[in-house]
C-alpha positions as CSV (number, residue, x, y, z in Angstrom):
1,M,139.4,-59.6,-18.5
2,L,136.7,-60.8,-20.9
3,S,133.1,-60.5,-19.9
4,D,130.8,-63.5,-20.0
5,I,129.2,-62.5,-23.2
6,E,132.6,-61.9,-24.8
7,I,133.8,-65.3,-23.8
8,A,130.6,-66.8,-25.2
9,Q,130.9,-65.0,-28.5
10,K,134.4,-66.4,-29.0
11,A,133.2,-69.9,-28.4
12,S,133.8,-72.6,-31.1
13,M,130.3,-74.1,-31.3
14,K,129.5,-77.3,-33.1
15,K,126.3,-77.7,-35.1
16,I,123.6,-79.0,-32.8
17,V,122.9,-81.9,-35.2
18,E,126.5,-83.1,-34.5
19,I,126.1,-82.8,-30.8
20,A,122.8,-84.7,-30.9
21,K,124.1,-87.5,-33.2
22,N,127.6,-88.0,-31.9
23,R,127.1,-87.4,-28.2
24,L,123.6,-88.6,-27.6
25,G,122.7,-90.8,-30.5
26,I,119.7,-88.7,-31.6
27,P,119.0,-89.0,-35.3
28,E,118.9,-85.7,-37.2
29,E,115.3,-86.3,-38.3
30,E,114.2,-86.3,-34.6
31,L,115.4,-82.7,-34.2
32,I,113.4,-79.5,-34.9
33,P,116.3,-77.0,-35.6
34,Y,116.1,-73.4,-34.6
35,G,119.2,-72.3,-36.7
36,H,122.5,-74.2,-36.5
37,F,123.1,-74.2,-32.7
38,K,119.8,-74.9,-31.0
39,A,117.0,-77.5,-31.6
40,K,114.1,-79.1,-30.0
41,V,114.1,-82.9,-29.6
42,S,110.8,-84.5,-30.8
43,L,108.5,-85.8,-28.1
44,S,107.9,-89.0,-30.2
45,Y,111.6,-89.8,-30.0
46,L,111.6,-89.2,-26.3
47,D,108.7,-91.6,-26.0
48,S,110.7,-94.3,-27.9
49,I,113.6,-94.3,-25.4
50,K,111.5,-94.5,-22.2
51,S,112.5,-98.1,-21.6
52,R,116.2,-97.3,-21.4
53,K,118.0,-97.5,-18.1
54,H,118.0,-94.4,-16.0
55,G,121.2,-92.5,-15.3
56,K,122.2,-90.8,-12.0
57,L,120.7,-87.5,-11.1
58,I,122.8,-84.8,-9.3
59,L,121.1,-81.8,-7.7
60,V,123.0,-78.5,-7.5
61,T,121.8,-76.2,-4.8
62,A,123.4,-73.4,-2.7
63,I,123.5,-71.4,0.5
64,S,121.0,-68.6,1.0
65,P,121.7,-66.1,-1.9
66,T,123.6,-62.9,-1.2
67,P,124.4,-59.8,-3.2
68,A,128.0,-61.2,-3.3
69,G,126.8,-64.0,-5.6
70,E,127.4,-67.8,-5.3
71,G,127.5,-69.1,-8.9
72,K,125.0,-72.1,-8.8
73,T,124.3,-72.1,-12.5
74,T,128.0,-71.7,-13.3
75,T,128.7,-74.7,-11.1
76,T,126.0,-76.8,-12.7
77,V,127.5,-76.1,-16.1
78,G,131.1,-76.6,-14.8
79,L,130.2,-79.9,-13.1
80,G,128.6,-81.2,-16.3
81,D,131.8,-80.3,-18.2
82,G,133.9,-81.7,-15.4
83,L,132.1,-85.1,-15.5
84,N,132.7,-85.2,-19.3
85,H,136.3,-84.2,-18.7
86,I,136.9,-87.3,-16.5
87,G,135.4,-89.5,-19.1
88,K,131.7,-89.8,-18.0
89,K,128.8,-89.4,-20.3
90,A,127.0,-86.4,-18.7
91,M,124.3,-83.8,-19.6
92,I,123.0,-80.8,-17.8
93,C,119.4,-79.6,-17.4
94,L,118.7,-76.0,-16.7
95,R,115.8,-73.6,-16.7
96,E,115.3,-70.9,-19.4
97,P,116.1,-67.4,-18.2
98,S,113.2,-64.9,-17.8
99,L,113.5,-61.6,-19.7
100,G,112.4,-59.8,-16.6
101,P,115.5,-60.5,-14.6
102,V,117.7,-60.4,-17.7
103,F,116.8,-56.7,-18.2
104,G,116.4,-56.1,-14.5
105,V,118.9,-57.1,-11.9
106,K,120.7,-60.3,-12.9
107,G,121.6,-59.7,-16.5
108,G,122.2,-63.1,-18.3
109,A,121.5,-66.5,-16.8
110,A,123.5,-69.0,-18.8
111,G,126.4,-69.6,-16.4
112,G,129.6,-67.5,-16.3
113,G,133.2,-67.4,-17.3
114,F,134.3,-70.6,-19.0
115,A,131.4,-72.5,-17.6
116,Q,128.5,-71.4,-19.9
117,I,125.9,-72.7,-22.2
118,V,125.7,-71.3,-25.7
119,P,124.4,-69.6,-27.8
120,M,124.3,-67.3,-24.8
121,E,122.5,-64.4,-26.4
122,D,119.8,-66.6,-27.8
123,I,119.2,-68.5,-24.6
124,N,118.8,-65.2,-22.7
125,L,116.8,-63.4,-25.4
126,H,113.6,-65.2,-26.6
127,F,115.4,-68.5,-27.3
128,T,112.9,-70.8,-29.0
129,G,109.8,-68.9,-28.1
130,D,108.7,-71.2,-25.2
131,F,107.9,-68.3,-22.8
132,T,105.9,-66.5,-25.5
133,A,103.8,-69.7,-26.0
134,I,103.2,-69.9,-22.3
135,A,102.2,-66.3,-22.1
136,L,99.8,-66.7,-25.0
137,A,98.2,-69.7,-23.5
138,N,97.8,-68.0,-20.2
139,N,96.3,-64.8,-21.8
140,L,94.0,-66.8,-24.1
141,L,92.4,-68.3,-21.0
142,A,92.1,-64.8,-19.5
143,A,90.4,-63.6,-22.7
144,L,88.0,-66.6,-22.8
145,I,87.0,-65.8,-19.2
146,D,86.0,-62.2,-20.0
147,N,84.5,-63.2,-23.3
148,H,82.3,-65.8,-21.5
149,I,81.1,-63.2,-19.0
150,Y,80.4,-60.7,-21.9
151,H,78.2,-63.2,-23.7
152,G,75.8,-64.0,-20.9
153,N,78.0,-65.7,-18.3
154,Q,76.2,-69.1,-18.3
155,L,78.6,-70.5,-15.8
156,G,77.7,-67.8,-13.3
157,I,81.2,-66.6,-12.7
158,D,81.4,-64.0,-10.0
159,V,83.5,-61.2,-11.5
160,R,84.7,-60.3,-7.9
161,R,86.1,-63.8,-7.6
162,I,88.0,-64.3,-10.8
163,Q,91.4,-65.9,-9.8
164,W,93.1,-65.9,-13.2
165,K,95.6,-63.1,-14.0
166,R,97.2,-62.1,-17.2
167,V,101.0,-62.4,-17.6
168,V,103.9,-60.8,-19.4
169,D,107.6,-61.8,-19.2
170,M,108.9,-58.5,-18.0
171,N,109.3,-56.8,-14.6
172,D,106.6,-54.2,-14.7
173,R,105.3,-53.0,-11.3
174,A,102.7,-50.7,-13.0
175,L,100.8,-53.9,-14.1
176,R,100.4,-55.4,-10.6
177,Q,96.9,-54.0,-10.1
178,I,94.9,-52.7,-13.1
179,N,91.3,-52.1,-14.2
180,V,90.0,-53.8,-17.4
181,G,86.8,-53.6,-19.4
182,L,86.7,-49.8,-19.4
183,G,85.2,-47.8,-22.2
184,G,81.6,-48.8,-22.2
185,P,79.4,-51.9,-22.8
186,G,81.1,-52.9,-26.0
187,N,84.3,-53.6,-24.0
188,G,82.9,-55.9,-21.4
189,F,82.4,-55.4,-17.7
190,P,84.8,-53.3,-15.7
191,R,86.7,-55.1,-13.0
192,E,89.9,-55.2,-11.2
193,D,92.6,-57.4,-12.6
194,G,96.4,-57.6,-12.6
195,F,99.5,-59.1,-14.3
196,D,102.0,-61.7,-13.0
197,I,105.3,-62.3,-14.6
198,V,105.2,-65.4,-16.9
199,V,107.6,-67.4,-14.8
200,A,105.3,-67.1,-11.8
201,S,102.2,-68.3,-13.7
202,E,100.4,-71.6,-13.1
203,I,100.8,-72.4,-16.9
204,M,104.6,-72.3,-16.4
205,A,104.3,-74.7,-13.4
206,I,102.0,-77.0,-15.4
207,F,104.4,-76.9,-18.4
208,C,107.3,-77.9,-16.2
209,L,105.5,-80.7,-14.3
210,A,103.6,-82.3,-17.2
211,S,104.8,-85.7,-18.3
212,S,103.2,-85.6,-21.8
213,V,101.0,-83.6,-24.1
214,E,98.0,-85.6,-22.8
215,D,99.0,-84.8,-19.2
216,L,99.5,-81.2,-20.1
217,K,96.0,-81.0,-21.6
218,K,94.4,-82.6,-18.6
219,R,96.2,-80.3,-16.1
220,L,95.2,-77.2,-18.2
221,G,91.6,-78.3,-17.9
222,E,91.8,-78.6,-14.1
223,I,92.8,-74.9,-13.6
224,V,90.4,-73.1,-11.3
225,V,89.8,-69.7,-13.0
226,G,87.3,-68.4,-10.5
227,Y,84.3,-69.0,-8.4
228,T,80.5,-68.5,-8.6
229,R,78.5,-66.5,-6.1
230,D,77.9,-69.6,-4.1
231,L,81.7,-70.3,-4.1
232,K,81.6,-73.2,-6.5
233,P,84.9,-73.5,-8.5
234,V,84.9,-72.8,-12.2
235,L,87.4,-74.8,-14.2
236,A,89.2,-74.0,-17.5
237,K,87.6,-77.1,-19.1
238,Q,84.1,-75.7,-18.4
239,L,85.2,-72.9,-20.8
240,N,86.5,-75.6,-23.2
241,A,89.8,-73.8,-23.1
242,Q,92.3,-76.7,-22.6
243,G,92.3,-77.8,-26.3
244,A,93.3,-74.4,-27.7
245,M,95.8,-73.8,-24.9
246,T,97.4,-77.2,-25.7
247,V,97.7,-76.2,-29.4
248,L,99.7,-73.1,-28.3
249,L,102.0,-75.2,-26.1
250,K,102.4,-78.4,-28.0
251,D,105.6,-77.4,-29.8
252,A,107.1,-75.6,-26.8
253,L,106.8,-78.8,-24.7
254,A,109.6,-80.5,-26.6
255,P,112.9,-79.8,-24.7
256,N,115.6,-77.5,-26.1
257,L,119.0,-78.9,-26.8
258,V,122.1,-76.6,-26.7
259,Q,125.7,-77.1,-25.7
260,T,128.3,-75.9,-23.2
261,L,131.4,-74.0,-24.2
262,E,133.1,-77.4,-24.3
263,N,130.5,-78.8,-26.7
264,N,128.8,-81.0,-24.1
265,P,125.0,-81.4,-24.5
266,A,122.5,-79.5,-22.3
267,F,118.7,-79.3,-22.1
268,V,117.4,-75.8,-21.3
269,H,113.6,-76.0,-20.8
270,G,111.0,-74.2,-18.7
271,G,111.7,-71.6,-16.1
272,P,109.4,-71.2,-13.0
273,F,110.7,-68.7,-10.4
274,A,111.9,-70.4,-7.2
275,N,110.8,-67.9,-4.7
276,I,107.3,-67.8,-6.1
277,A,106.8,-71.1,-8.0
278,H,108.7,-74.5,-7.7
279,G,111.9,-73.3,-9.5
280,C,112.9,-76.4,-11.6
281,N,113.4,-77.1,-15.2
282,S,110.8,-79.4,-16.9
283,V,110.2,-83.0,-15.9
284,I,110.2,-84.0,-19.5
285,A,113.7,-82.6,-20.1
286,T,115.1,-84.2,-16.9
287,Q,113.6,-87.6,-17.6
288,A,114.8,-87.5,-21.2
289,A,118.4,-86.5,-20.1
290,L,118.5,-89.5,-17.7
291,K,117.8,-91.8,-20.7
292,L,120.4,-90.2,-22.8
293,A,123.3,-89.9,-20.3
294,D,124.8,-91.7,-17.4
295,Y,125.0,-88.6,-15.2
296,V,122.6,-85.6,-15.3
297,V,123.3,-82.4,-13.4
298,T,120.4,-80.1,-12.7
299,E,119.8,-77.2,-10.3
300,A,116.9,-76.0,-8.1
301,G,116.4,-72.3,-7.7
302,F,118.0,-70.5,-4.8
303,G,119.1,-72.2,-1.6
304,A,118.6,-75.7,-0.2
305,D,115.8,-74.4,2.0
306,L,113.7,-73.0,-0.8
307,G,114.8,-74.5,-4.1
308,A,115.9,-77.9,-3.0
309,E,112.8,-78.4,-0.8
310,K,110.5,-77.7,-3.7
311,F,112.6,-79.8,-6.0
312,I,112.1,-82.8,-3.6
313,D,108.6,-82.2,-2.3
314,I,107.0,-81.1,-5.6
315,K,109.1,-82.2,-8.6
316,C,110.4,-85.4,-7.3
317,R,107.2,-86.3,-5.5
318,K,105.1,-85.8,-8.7
319,S,107.6,-87.3,-11.2
320,G,109.3,-90.2,-9.4
321,L,112.7,-88.6,-9.9
322,R,115.3,-89.2,-7.2
323,P,118.7,-87.5,-7.0
324,S,121.7,-89.7,-6.0
325,A,123.7,-86.8,-4.6
326,A,123.7,-83.0,-4.0
327,V,126.2,-80.2,-4.4
328,I,125.9,-77.1,-2.2
329,V,127.5,-74.1,-3.8
330,V,129.2,-71.4,-1.7
331,T,131.7,-68.6,-1.9
332,V,133.9,-67.4,0.9
333,R,132.7,-63.9,0.5
334,A,129.0,-64.8,0.6
335,M,129.5,-66.6,3.9
336,K,131.3,-63.6,5.3
337,Y,128.3,-61.5,4.2
338,H,126.1,-63.9,6.2
339,G,128.4,-63.3,9.1
340,G,127.7,-59.6,9.0
341,A,130.5,-58.3,6.8
342,D,129.8,-55.3,4.6
343,L,129.7,-55.8,0.9
344,T,132.6,-53.4,0.4
345,S,134.9,-55.5,2.7
346,L,134.3,-59.1,1.4
347,T,137.6,-59.4,-0.4
348,T,139.5,-58.8,2.9
349,E,140.3,-61.8,5.2
350,N,137.7,-61.8,8.0
351,L,137.8,-65.0,10.0
352,D,135.3,-63.6,12.6
353,A,132.7,-62.8,10.0
354,L,133.3,-66.2,8.3
355,D,133.0,-68.0,11.5
356,K,129.6,-66.4,12.1
357,G,128.4,-66.8,8.5
358,L,129.3,-70.5,8.3
359,V,126.1,-71.3,10.3
360,N,124.2,-70.6,7.1
361,L,126.1,-73.3,5.2
362,E,125.9,-75.7,8.2
363,R,122.1,-75.3,8.2
364,H,121.9,-76.1,4.5
365,V,124.1,-79.1,4.9
366,E,121.9,-80.4,7.7
367,N,118.8,-79.9,5.6
368,I,120.3,-81.9,2.7
369,T,121.9,-84.7,4.8
370,K,119.4,-85.0,7.6
371,V,116.0,-83.6,6.4
372,Y,116.2,-84.8,2.8
373,N,118.7,-87.7,3.6
374,L,121.0,-87.1,0.6
375,P,124.8,-87.3,0.4
376,C,126.4,-84.0,-0.5
377,V,129.6,-82.2,-1.2
378,V,130.3,-78.5,-0.7
379,S,131.7,-76.7,-3.8
380,I,133.5,-73.5,-3.1
381,N,133.6,-71.2,-6.1
382,K,137.2,-70.0,-6.0
383,F,138.2,-66.3,-5.8
384,L,141.7,-64.8,-5.7
385,S,140.8,-63.1,-2.5
386,D,140.1,-66.4,-0.6
387,T,142.9,-67.0,2.0
388,P,144.2,-70.4,3.2
389,A,143.0,-69.6,6.7
390,E,139.5,-69.0,5.5
391,I,139.5,-72.2,3.4
392,E,140.8,-74.2,6.3
393,M,138.1,-72.9,8.6
394,I,135.4,-74.0,6.2
395,R,137.1,-77.4,5.8
396,T,137.3,-78.0,9.6
397,R,133.6,-77.0,10.1
398,M,132.4,-79.3,7.3
399,E,134.5,-82.2,8.5
400,K,132.6,-82.1,11.7
401,L,129.4,-82.7,9.6
402,G,131.1,-85.5,7.6
403,V,131.0,-83.5,4.4
404,K,133.9,-82.9,2.0
405,I,134.7,-79.5,0.4
406,V,136.2,-78.8,-3.0
407,L,137.8,-75.7,-4.3
408,A,136.4,-75.4,-7.9
409,S,137.8,-73.2,-10.6
410,H,135.5,-73.9,-13.5
411,W,134.7,-70.2,-13.9
412,A,138.3,-69.7,-15.0
413,D,139.3,-73.2,-16.2
414,G,136.1,-74.8,-17.5
415,G,135.5,-78.6,-17.0
416,K,139.1,-79.2,-15.9
417,G,138.6,-76.8,-13.0
418,A,135.6,-79.0,-11.8
419,S,137.3,-82.4,-12.3
420,E,137.9,-82.9,-8.6
421,L,134.3,-82.0,-7.8
422,A,133.2,-84.4,-10.5
423,K,135.2,-87.3,-9.1
424,I,133.7,-86.8,-5.6
425,V,130.2,-86.5,-7.0
426,V,130.6,-89.8,-8.9
427,D,131.9,-91.5,-5.7
428,L,128.8,-90.2,-3.8
429,C,126.5,-91.5,-6.5
430,E,128.1,-94.9,-6.7
431,S,129.1,-95.6,-3.2
432,Q,126.1,-94.4,-1.2
433,D,122.7,-95.8,-1.3
434,K,120.6,-93.4,0.7
435,K,116.8,-93.2,0.2
436,M,115.7,-89.6,-0.3
437,Q,113.2,-88.4,2.2
438,F,110.3,-85.9,1.8
439,V,109.7,-83.2,4.4
440,Y,106.1,-84.3,4.8
441,E,103.7,-87.0,3.7
442,D,100.9,-86.8,1.1
443,A,98.4,-87.7,3.9
444,D,99.4,-84.8,6.1
445,T,97.0,-81.9,6.2
446,L,97.9,-78.7,4.4
447,W,98.4,-77.0,7.7
448,D,100.7,-79.8,8.9
449,K,102.7,-79.6,5.7
450,I,103.5,-75.9,6.0
451,N,104.3,-76.4,9.6
452,K,106.7,-79.2,8.8
453,I,108.5,-77.1,6.2
454,A,108.7,-74.1,8.5
455,K,109.9,-76.0,11.5
456,K,112.1,-78.7,10.0
457,V,113.7,-76.7,7.1
458,Y,113.4,-73.0,8.1
459,R,113.7,-73.7,11.9
460,A,110.8,-71.4,12.7
461,S,109.0,-71.6,16.0
462,E,105.5,-71.4,14.6
463,V,103.4,-70.6,11.5
464,T,100.7,-67.9,11.8
465,A,97.8,-66.8,9.6
466,D,94.7,-64.7,10.2
467,S,91.3,-66.3,10.5
468,K,90.5,-65.7,6.9
469,I,93.6,-67.5,5.6
470,R,93.1,-70.4,8.0
471,A,89.5,-70.8,6.8
472,Q,90.7,-70.7,3.2
473,I,93.3,-73.5,4.0
474,Q,90.6,-75.5,5.7
475,T,88.2,-75.1,2.8
476,L,90.9,-76.3,0.3
477,Q,91.4,-79.3,2.6
478,E,87.7,-80.1,2.6
479,Q,87.4,-79.7,-1.1
480,G,89.9,-82.5,-1.7
481,Y,93.1,-80.6,-2.3
482,G,94.7,-81.7,1.0
483,N,96.9,-84.3,-0.7
484,Y,98.6,-81.6,-2.8
485,P,102.1,-80.5,-1.9
486,V,102.7,-77.0,-0.6
487,C,104.7,-74.4,-2.7
488,V,106.1,-71.7,-0.4
489,A,106.6,-68.3,-1.8
490,K,108.9,-66.2,0.3
491,T,112.2,-64.3,0.2
492,Q,115.2,-66.3,-0.9
493,S,117.6,-64.3,1.1
494,S,116.9,-65.7,4.5
495,F,115.6,-68.8,6.2
496,S,113.0,-66.4,7.7
497,T,110.6,-64.2,5.8
498,D,112.8,-61.1,6.6
499,P,115.4,-60.8,3.9
500,K,117.6,-58.8,6.2
501,L,118.0,-61.7,8.7
502,R,121.3,-63.2,7.5
503,G,123.0,-66.4,8.8
504,A,120.8,-69.1,10.3
505,P,118.0,-67.5,12.3
506,E,115.9,-69.7,14.6
507,N,112.6,-69.5,16.4
508,H,111.3,-66.9,14.0
509,V,107.6,-66.8,12.9
510,I,106.4,-67.6,9.4
511,T,103.2,-65.7,8.6
512,I,101.1,-66.8,5.7
513,R,99.5,-63.7,4.1
514,E,97.9,-65.3,1.0
515,V,96.9,-68.8,-0.3
516,R,96.5,-69.7,-4.0
517,L,95.2,-72.9,-5.4
518,A,97.1,-74.2,-8.5
519,A,94.8,-77.1,-9.3
520,G,96.4,-77.7,-12.7
521,A,100.0,-77.7,-11.3
522,Q,98.6,-79.7,-8.4
523,F,100.1,-77.7,-5.5
524,I,99.0,-75.1,-3.1
525,V,100.9,-71.8,-3.1
526,M,101.3,-70.2,0.3
527,I,102.7,-66.7,0.1
528,C,104.7,-65.8,3.2
529,G,106.0,-62.4,4.0
530,D,106.5,-59.6,1.5
531,I,106.9,-61.3,-1.9
532,M,105.7,-60.1,-5.3
533,T,104.4,-62.2,-8.2
534,M,105.2,-59.3,-10.5
535,P,108.7,-57.9,-9.7
536,G,109.7,-54.4,-10.5
537,L,112.9,-53.1,-12.2
538,P,115.7,-51.6,-10.0
539,K,116.7,-47.9,-10.2
540,V,119.5,-48.8,-12.7
541,P,118.3,-51.9,-14.5
542,S,120.6,-54.2,-16.6
543,A,118.8,-52.9,-19.6
544,D,120.8,-49.7,-19.3
545,K,123.9,-51.6,-20.4
546,I,122.5,-53.9,-23.0
547,D,122.9,-52.8,-26.6
548,F,123.4,-54.0,-30.2
549,V,126.7,-52.6,-31.5
550,D,128.4,-53.5,-34.8
551,G,126.3,-56.6,-35.2
552,K,126.8,-57.9,-31.7
553,V,124.8,-57.9,-28.5
554,V,126.9,-56.2,-25.7
555,G,126.4,-55.6,-22.0
556,L,124.5,-58.9,-21.5
557,F,126.2,-60.0,-18.3
């Protein structure tokens, strides 16, 4: 059996100028090529098509992730190919992979099997340099902060209350907490600092939520970098940083156009983490795709409790985007894992474990259909070990919720294997006219917002925080940030904050341990449970298997 990278390397790619012109009607002069098979589409061209009719937006989400894997990105790519296979004009919109997970646990992140985006190696490794630009803009601001303090500190920044961290796009636990400015007066003032991973940075969130270069610059200026001794916020624009940061980001802001294995167009742009940030590709890319295609398939990171909630309450709220339908991705083996089955036994029929694990899927379906008020279909990524009895159990349980299931084989069969799923999705988009609901209202207080998320989506009994955290939330409310949405940072593996609680736990407690203001991104990050904004590498990282042999990248997923 061929690996994902071997399949991708055998792909018959078309030049990206052909994809742009013949499939999307984009003139060659509106492209900024990065070789033959990837290009950016100029922002001026995207401005020129804003008056076009919007296509239909389809959200792909999933059950709570497991070590067994679900295949959400693979389904996103497969569904896009499936829609084109049945004669629809469709595009996909995905996030760019972070190098940290690529060399850490996940390996590649461009789909799998015969449902991939290509050039796969480029997409996973540096791509068009967007993440480098984001890191540079972030670290320029960090350097300007320390430089301002070194040269007299006219703004009165309290070095104990600097909020801005440096970033690097790699999992490196040794950088979580560091000291900077060591070595004497010529090197500045010693202070504690730290690194986040690029995809957890506020610059990444701003990049993905900005609607234009002008909006990007404005948001960058609103970043709160720290506080004075009397607790007055200091903004990036007070350091006059937003102009230079925009210069570093202006080219990156144009979305990246690539193709699937079946030569269908795809935008891959931006990449915020979903368990830390809001976990969606850029607003600019999604809005552009909706002007270029009749159907646009996008995904939100992790499950429908974490990723889809942020997609709706942050991205959709801020951009005006509204999905017409949702797809929930599952595998039989993942649901058996949620039912308590051991990883080593997931390929053996186990109706008891499946029966217990189905509560996780049911909870996600209820969130999509009742909390967010969207029509949905359940897509089962097909494995040879799935038995007819297991499939029938899932079908029966979903019928009680009024939801169809589809056995999809796009991993093995490409778009043809997702054609049935595509037909159902089109029917949901065209036959149902549901109005998407937010989990909370803008006017709700920050405390009410986190409580509504916790109780309505996670089914928690209460939200707790110590007096210091509560006071911080109240201060943010009083400072005028109460209308911002809440971005929950927590484990993706459970509805609770305990990654070991499988299935669909209820009446658990959500504890907020840290609150961060992202004034440029215009949301409040509430960190719940044990979650890191700078991940570490596993004992045996994916980097161990990645190599360059005989002119080819090997071991990349």
